[in-house]
N, C-alpha and C positions, 0 to 999 in steps of 0.2 A: 504494500500500500504506500501511498505518497503522504509523508508526514506533513508536508506543507499544505496539502489540500485539506487534511484533517484540521489543521490549525485555522484555515479560512472558514471551514464549516462549523468549527467549534465541536468537532466530533472526537470521541474517545472510545477505545475498545472496552473500557471499564464500565461506561454508562452509555446506554443506547436509547435513542428515540424510538418509540414503538407505535405501531398503528399508522404508518406513513406510506404514501405513494410517492416515490421519487422518480422523476422523469429526466432522462438524458436525451437531448436533441442536438442535431448538428446541421450545419449548412455550409457547403463548400469547405468542409473540414471533416476530420474523422474523430468522432467522440468515443471510439472504442477504448481508448486508454482509461477513460473514466469507469467503464464496465470492469476492466481488470482491477482497478483500484478498489471498487466496492466488493468485488468477489473476494479479494485477499483480505479486505477489511473485515468482512463478516465472518470469514473462516477464522481469522485470528481472534475475533471477539468471542468465538465459541458458539456461533449460531448454527442452527440446522438450515442448510441451504439447498433449495431446489433450483437448478440452473437449466434453463431451456436454451441450449446452444444451437441455434438454428442456422448459423452461418459458418462456423469453424469447427474443426475437430477438437476432441478432448486434449490431444497432445499439444495443440496450439496454445490453449489456455494454460496448460500445465507448465509449458516452457516459460511463458511470461510470468506466471505465478511464482516459479522458482526464483526468478530474478528479484521478485518482491518479497522473498523470504517465506513462501508458503508452498507446501507440498500437497497438491490436489489428489495425488494417488493415495496418500495416507488418509486424507479426509474422506475419500470414497470408501476405502477399506474399513474405516471406523464408523461408517454410516452417517457421517456428518454432512457429506455432499452427495446429493442425488443428481446425476447429470444425464440429461437427455441429449444425446448427440444426434442432431438433426441430419447431418450428412449421411451417417451410417443408417439411421432409422428410415430415411427415404428408400435406401437400397433394400433393407430388410422388408419393407412394406411392399415394394414393387415386385420383388423376386422371392419373397418368403412363402411359407406354407399358409394355407387358407385359415387354419385354426389360429395362427399367430395374428392374422389381420383383424380378427374379430375384436380383440382387446387392444389393438395398437393405438397409442395416443395421437398419432397422425393419420388416422383412418380417413379423415376428410379428403385426403389427396385422391383416393380412389372412389369413395362412396359419395362424395359431394355433400357430406353431412356437415353439421355444425361442429363447434369446438368442444362439445361436452366430453369426449374421450380425453382430450388434453387437460381439461379442467379436472376430471376425475383423477388423472395421473398426478396433478399438482396436489390435490387434497390428500391422496393416498401417501404422497411423499412427505407432507408437512404436518399431517394430523398428529397431535400429541399422543405418545404411547408410554406406557409404564417402563421404567428403567432407564429412560433417556434424561440427560441433564443439560441439554443445550439451552442457551439463554433465551432465544426466541426464533421462530421460523422466518425465513426470508425467501422470497421468490424473485429470481433475476431472469429477465427475458432479453436475449440478444439475437435478433432484434425483432420488434413487432412488425416492422415494414416488410419482413420476409413473408409473413402470413398473407399480407395483401397481394404480394407478387405470386403467391401460390393459388390465388383464386378465391380467398376468403373475403367476404364483403366487409366494409367498414363497420356496419351494424353488428355483424357477428363478432368482429374483433372487440368492439366496445362492450358487447354483452359478456364476452369472455373475461375482459379486464374487470368489469363490474362484479362478476361472480368471484373472481380471484380476490378482489379487494374485500368483499363481504366476508370471505372465509379467512384469508390470511391476515388482513389488517384488523377486522372487527372481531371475528370469532376467535382466532388464534393469537391475537395481539402481536402480530409480526409486521414485517414490511414487504412492500412490493417495489421493485425497481425495474425499469424497462428503458430500452433505447429505441428511438424513432428517428429515422433519417429524413431530412427535409432538403431536397434538391431544388434550389430556386429556379433552375433552368428547366425543370420538368413540372408542369402544372398537373399534378395528380390530385384530383378533388377528394378521392377516398383517403389518401395518405394525409392530406391537409385536415380533413374532418377528424381523423383519429388523433392527430397531434394536438389540435386545438382542444378537443374534448378532454384528452388526458392532461393537458396543461391546466385546465380549470379544476381538475380533480386532484392535482398534485399538491403536496405540502412543500416540496423543494424541486426546483427546476434548474438543471445545469445545461446551458446551451453553449456549444462551441461553434465558432465560425472563422472563416479565413479573414485575413487582414484586408481592409479596404484598399490599401496601397499595393496589394499583390504579394507575391512570394518573397520571403525573407529567411535566410538560412539561420538567423539568430533568434527569430520570433516566429513560432510555428502557428500561432493562432490566438484567438481571443475567447475568453470564458466569461459568461455572465451567470452569476449565481442569483437566483430569485427565491426568496422565502415567501410563500404565498400565505395570505391572511385567510383563515378558515371562513367558510361561508356563514354569514349571520353576524359577523362582527362589524358593526357599522362604525364609520369614522376612522378606521384603520386602513393603511395602504400597504401593498406589497413592498418588500425591501429588496433592492437589487444592488449588487456590487460587481464591478467589471475588472477583470485582470487579463493580462496577456501571459503567454506561457511558452516555454521551450521544453521539448521532450528529449530526455537523455536516455541512455541505455537502460538504467535501472531507477530512474527518478524523473520527476517533472518539476521545473522551476517556474514559480509564478511571481509576477511583479506588476505594479501599477502601469497603466497605459503610458507608453513613451519613456519608461524608466529602466528599460533593459540596459544592462551594463555594456552591451555591444554597441549601443547607439549614443551613449553618454560620453 
């Protein structure tokens, strides 16, 4: 995990905010490094994590997690991490046996059904059970935009997210975190509807974007942190902070806009 980002967020592995929806969005930038941060953060914090990895293999996440001081293989073996590897699951579904398909969490790819099997997988992974001592359950989705590209409608995605929030955040007192890509050059109404809806439901939004001035080898992008005011609180406004960042091999450096050491 990135200690500087924890400081900006006021986060600690000792005390966790619970019952929250955290949204990561990006535009002309790649916000995946934030997913890796939160994955390692929650594992280090001792949370039970269900990770829907829809875009990369498990080995990809594990290699990066090792750089951040976390061993995902050990977390899986201990039952702390439940990992759905989308790339492998697609193949198992398309070429697997019929009896396997009936309970497959991604069955909608063939049957054209809704996301209930995926929701059932999340609930089965994070439902409290006797003998477990994890701090709280956490669902991480990387990334929601993939579901849309696989033919799922925006309404189905939002229904799925609403059910996940109701179970993980409200019932289990855990957190849900998801990444949604937003390509400004591609006017995708479905993707825009999902992102705007999740933005309004979120407690914290982390939005990364490219620099308005274009590429810079010393400043890789800009991060906006927005703490959302819960619905019903009149007279209060969302709080936002803007930082620029540079990604290193094992860390990310954050600084106020225009204050990078490279340009001073």
